[in-house]
N, C-alpha and C positions, 0 to 999 in steps of 0.2 A: 526312521521317520514315520510319522503317522498323522492322519488328518484329525484335527481336534474339533473344529467348529466352523460352520459356514453360515454367513449371514449377508444380507444386503444393506448397504449404506448408500442411500441415494441411488445413483446409476452404477455404483461400483459393487463388485462382489468381493467380500472380505473373507479370506480363508485363513484360519489359524492352523499353523502346521508345526509339528514338533520335529526339529532337525538337529540330530546329535545332542539332544537335551536342551536345545534352545527353542522357546516358543516364539514364533514369528507371526505377526499380523500382516498378511499380504493383501493389498488392494489391487484389484484388476478389473478390467472392463468385463461386462457380463458375457460378451461374445468370446468364443474360443479363439486363441491366437495360434499361428502356425509356425513350425520350426522344422527345418531340414537338417538332419545330423550328418556330418561328414567326418571322416577319419584320415589323417595324414600319416605319412612315413611308413606305410606298409612296405615290407613285411616286419620291420624291426624298428622300435623306437625306445630310446632310453635304456638304462641298466636293468638287468634282471635280478630279483632277489634270489638267493641261493636255492637251487633245486627246481626253479621254475624255467619253463622253456617258452620259446616264441609261439609255438603252436598252442600251448596251454593258454597263454594270454589271449591269442586270437579266438580260441574256442569260447572263453569266458565272455568276450565282447559279443561274439555272434549269438550266443545263447541269450544274453541280456536283451539284445535288440529284438530277437525273435519273440521272447516272452512278453515284451512290451508292445508287440505288434507294430514295430517300426517298419515302414515300407523300405524297399531296396535302398541300401545305404552305400554311397560312394566311398571307396578307399583309394587314396592317392599314393602311387607307387614310386619308390626309388629303386631302380633295378640294381644298383651297385650292391645293395645288401644281399641279393640273391647270388651275385657274382662272388662276393666274399664269404658267404655262408650258404652254400647250395641247398642245405636242408630247409631253409626258410621259404623256399618256393611252396612248401606245404601250406603256409599261411595264405598265399594267394589262391591256391587250389581250394582251401576250405572256404574262403570268402566267396569264391565263385559257386561252389557247391551249395552254399546257402542262398544263392540267387542274387547276391550283391554284386554291383558293378565296380570296375576299376577305372581309374583315371590317371593322368600323367602329372607327376610331381618332379620331373626331370630325372635323369639317370643318377646324378650324384648329389642331389639336394643343393643345386647350384644357386648362389645368390646373384641375381642379375646386376645388382648395384656394384658388385665387386668384380664383374667379368665383362668382357666385350659382348656385344649382341651376337656376333658370329659364334663365339664359344657357347653362349646360352642356347642358341638354336640347335647347334650340333649336339649338345647334351640332352636337349628335349627329344630330338629325333632318335638318339641312341636308345631311348627308353621304349620306342614304339614297337619294336619287334617283340619284346616281352609282353606288352599289352595285347598285341595282336594274337599272340599264341594263347594267352589266358582267356581272352574274351571271345575267341572263336566266332568271328563274324558279327558280334554285337558291338554297337558303336561305343567307343571308349574316348571320344574326343572332348573330354572335359579336362581343364588344366587348372591346377592350383599352384600359385607362385610360392616357392620356398621362401620362408621368412616374410611372406607377403610383400616381397620386394619386387616392384614392377618397373624398376629402372630409376637411376639417379639423375637422369637428364632427359630432355624432351626427345632427343634422337633415339634413345633406347626405348622410351615409352611408346613412341609412335611406331618405331621399327618392329617391336615385338607384336604390336597389334596387327601390322601388315602380315607378319609371319603366321599368326593365329588365323587370320582371315583366309590366307592362302591354303592352310592346312586343315581348315574346317573345325577349329577348336572354339569352344566356349569357355569362359573363365568362371571358375567356381569362386564366388565372392565369399567374404567373411563379414557377417554383420552381427555375430554374437560369439564372444570368446572370453573366457576367464583365465587364460594362460594355464590351462589344465596340465600342460607338460611340466610345469615347475614343481609339481608334487612327486613325479616319478623317481627322481634321484634321491630326495630325502627319504622316501619310502624304502628304497633299497638299503640305505644306510641304517635306518631304524630297524628293519628286518634283520640285518646282519648283527645288530646288538640285542635283538629280541626285546626291544623296548616297546611294550604294548601300550603304555601310557602315552608315549610320543606318537605312536601310530593312531591312537584314538584322537589325539589332537589334530593330526593331519586330516583325518576323516571329517572332523568338525569344520576345520578351516576350508577344506575343499568345497563342501556343500554351502558354506556361508559365502564363499567367493562366487560360486555359481549363482546363488540367490541374489547377491548384490549386483552382479552383472546383468541379470534380467531387468532390474529396475533402471540401471544405467542405460541400457539399450532402448528400453521402452520410453524413457524420458526424452532421449534424443529423437526417436521416431515421432513422438507426439509433438515436439517443438517444430520439427521439420515439416511434417505432413498432416498433423492432426489425427493420426491413425497409427496403428501398428502395421508395418510391412511384414511380410513373411520373412522370418529370420533364417540365416544359414549359420549353423553352429560349427565351429572348428574344434575338433577333438584329435587326440593322438592315440596310437595303439600301444600304450605303455602299460606296465604291470599295475600301477595304482589306478589308472583309468579303468582297467578291466575289473579291479576289485570294487570300485565305486560306482560303476555304470548302472547297476540295478537301482541303487538309491538315487542317483542323479536323474534317471529317467522318471522315477516317481516324483521327484521334485518338480520337473517340468510339467508333468501331468497335473500335479496339485495346483500349479500356477495357471491352469487353464489352457495349456498348449496342446495342440494336436500335431502329430508327426506327419510330415509330407516328404515327397521326394525332392531332391535338389532341383530337378527340372521344373517341378510344380512351383516351388518357391520363387525361382528366377523368372517365372512368367510375369511377375510384378514389374511395373514400369520402372521401379527404382533400379533394376538390374539391366536396363537396356544396353548399357555400355559393355557389360560382360557377355551377354548372349549374342551380341553383334559387334565383333571387333572391327568391322568396316566403318563403324561410327567413330568420329573423333572422340578421344578419351574424355571422360567426365568422372565425377566422384562415384566410387563404387563401395565406399565405406561410409558409415554414419558419421564418423569423425571427419572424413573428408567433406561430406555435405555440410556439416556444421561449420567447418572452416570457410567454405565457399560463401556462406551466409553471415560470416563474422559473428557466430554464436559461441558463447562460452560452453565448454564441455562440463557435464555434471561431475561432481566429485565421487570418488570411490577409493577404497583401500587397496594399497599395493602390498601383497603378501610376500614379495620376493625376499626381503631381508630376513623375515621371520623363518622362511623355509630354508634359507641358506644356513642358518644356525642350527637347524634341527639335527640332533644326533651326531653332532661333531665331537 
């Protein structure tokens, strides 16, 4: 990816960017936008290509974040992976050694919609000892819902907020996501077949999906608020994510984004329900806010079927 040309069109900044051989004209406001990057499923997510290890994946992610001068980045932990594969605790140690914080993603990546509130609370608490040992006195009370599932009925939704309030948690929202996790399994299949042409196609579609998602999120934010909120990006610590992260970060920079911490992003009033669980629940996604106002969602491409077929 390379920056081709920059120009002003009215009050918009137009940037022509080369992404995987595609020339894209990107219109954005002249002011820099903010994005907080977060990673789920530490220490292990998705299949590994042959010969690659979890610590190698994590090291690539950490180096890319550091080289792009991304501020301390939250990684959300499922402790069951450490129990099943004790060597992966090295991923958490490397994350902490880089100065990055850890948060709670439940012990077993439990879906609240499919379990009782009591089971979910117990699974969340089971993860806390590992977080306490890794964070060593630094606050780790940020929580990310697995599957972004916050309860399939009002009793669960309100009950889990009471639990978070009592335990001092803030919720790590997601306001930018292009389903990055969908590329990790096809990449492992294509690597196993040494299919370089297919991998190049995965690289192109990954960046195009991320680029399209930027427009999708910004269009909703503009319709809702007449401005850009600071966005919280959901990523996963997968092998293809690690491969693509340097190019992905350059894409966000070329689109005028500056990187901020999760805490800084969620100081925006949009996230009030997430940072204060004592409040009654309200929309914490852009899609939810659009639905509340009966606004139609923008269109965008779904890459799922295409990725499912790759290297079969």
